[in-house]
Each structure stands twice: as structure tokens, then as C-alpha cells.
C-alpha positions, 0 to 999 in steps of 0.5 A: 328853350322857350319854356325857360325865357321870360319874353321881355320888354320893359322900355317905357315908350313901349306902346300898346301895339308893342305889347300885344305883339309880345304876347301874340309872340310869347303864345306861339312860341310858348315862352314861360312868361312875358315881362312887362311894366305894371301899367301893361299887366292887365292888357297882357293878362287878357291877351295870354288868357287860355295859354300857359304863358305867365304874366310877370311884371317888375317891382320898384323897377329900375332903382329898387329905392322904394319903401318896402311898404310901397312895393308891397302895395305895387305887388298887391295892385299887380296880382290884382290885375293879372301878374302871376310873377313878380320881378322885384328890384331889391333895396340896392343901397342898402345891400352896398350899405351892409344894412342886411336888416332892411334888404330882409324886410324889403324882400320879405314885404313882397314875398308876403303881398305876393301871397304865393306867386313866385318873387324873382328878386334882382340884385344887380350884380354888376355893381356888387362885390362877390361877398355882396352877391352872396349875402343878398342872394342868401337873404333872398332865398331865407325871405322866400324868393323863388329866384335870385336875378342878376340885373334890371338890364338898365344899370350902365355897370352892366347885365348878367355874367357867367360868374354872377350866375355861378356865384348866385347858384352856389349861394342858393343852392339847388332849390331856388331859381336863377334868372339871368338877365341884362345883355342876353342877346345871342344863343351862345350867351344864353347857353352859358347862362344856363350852363352856369345855373340859370333856370331862367332867362331874361331877354328881348331877343328870345325870338331869335334865340329860340328860332335859331337854336330850334333850327340846329340839329344838336339837342339843347342838353348838348349844346348847354354843355358846349355853347361854343359848338352851337356858335360856329353853327349859327352862321350856317342856319338859313337866314329865314330862320332868324330873319326879322326883329320880334316886338321886343327886339325892336326896344332891346334894352 
């Protein structure tokens, strides 16, 4: 489970100690990546040298309202400082306006600046209808994105839903990743997102989720197919297995 989670801390008030603790947790548990604000990329990169954990950072976050050239410059700097994955916020107003030429140019600019590193395109599904989700997802795929991502986790409209994940998955097909993010705070939700087609999860509750699932005797593939069954067992797992809050959970978004 840890290998599909981006251990996330994006609150603006996060401190240097918070980021160092986040990276220590990621190294210990083997998360896919830490996801941090750009200012913390150099520290995260240094903290994770020698581990398999990637450093992901956000671009144009959280509104996506920067010009493509600004997002490209931000991407290039982040890579120079040690980022290996980029989670960009697409031009949300242009998606809702139907300005698909701009949306494509916006994503392509970041993909080009990433120079082969994976780009995850956040389309903020909670503010879109199904047709807009499909169109934005296919444009992201065609522009070279490695993932389409549901949400920033900061929008008042909400975060990831099973319906949004399954809609993105149908739109992009089997060869593009789907990242569910925003509001994933428990095992059952995480498992349902995977069952719907997500291949990566962004959450600030990853430590608790991984420790809880690691205490469940059922295999993960079984749990994904029947998330409700695990939910009935969560309360029976020893408290010590899930006690305490991680560095990121202290800043849950």
C-alpha cells in the first residue's frame, strides 16, 4: 500500500521540522513519494538521498491560474533543486470556459519543462461536470501527462470521489496513471479509490492507513475488491498499530 501513496504535506505553515519528519516517515515506510511545496524541495531531496522515495512538488498550486510560461519556469527550478515528479494544477478557469487550446498548451509547457519526469495534472474534479472531466483528462493524456489527478485538496467544493476516479480512468485508458487526492483519510476510502482505478493516492493520512492495513490479515488485492470488509475490522486492530499522528496528519488538509 505504501508504494502507491504520495505522503503529502502542503499546508503553508509546515515547518522545517515537519518536512524532515515527513521524509523520515516516508523513508521508513517506503512511500512512493513525498509531496511538498516547492520551497521544501531541496530539504526533501537531501533528506531522501539513498532511498527509493521520490520528491514530488506542486506547480501553479493551488489555483492553476499562472501563465504557462510561469508554470514551466517553476517546474524547471523545482527539477534543478531535486524534484523528480511534478503535480501541476491545470488552468481550471480555462477548463470551465471550454478553452481547450489554452489547457493543452498549459499542460504541454510543464511536460516539456519536466524533461521526462512524470507530470500529474490536477483538474479539480469537484468543480467539473462529467463531460469536462473527460475532456480535461484526455487533453492531459494527449499532452504527455503521466497521471491525471482529481484534486488539490484545498478547494471548498471537495476532493476525490469514486465516481471522479472511475470517470478519469475510463477517459485516459489503461496506460495513464490516475491519482486520487483530497479527503482520503481512512483505509476504506483509500481502498475504494484503488478499486475505482486509481494507481496513486495523495494523502496526509498515509502513515495511519499503511499501519492499519499492515495489521490486517487479508491480502491487499482482496481488500481492494471488498473495502467494506476491512472497514468492519478496523476497530478490531490493536490501538498500538494506529496510535499517534504522523507529521503530515498534524497538518491534515
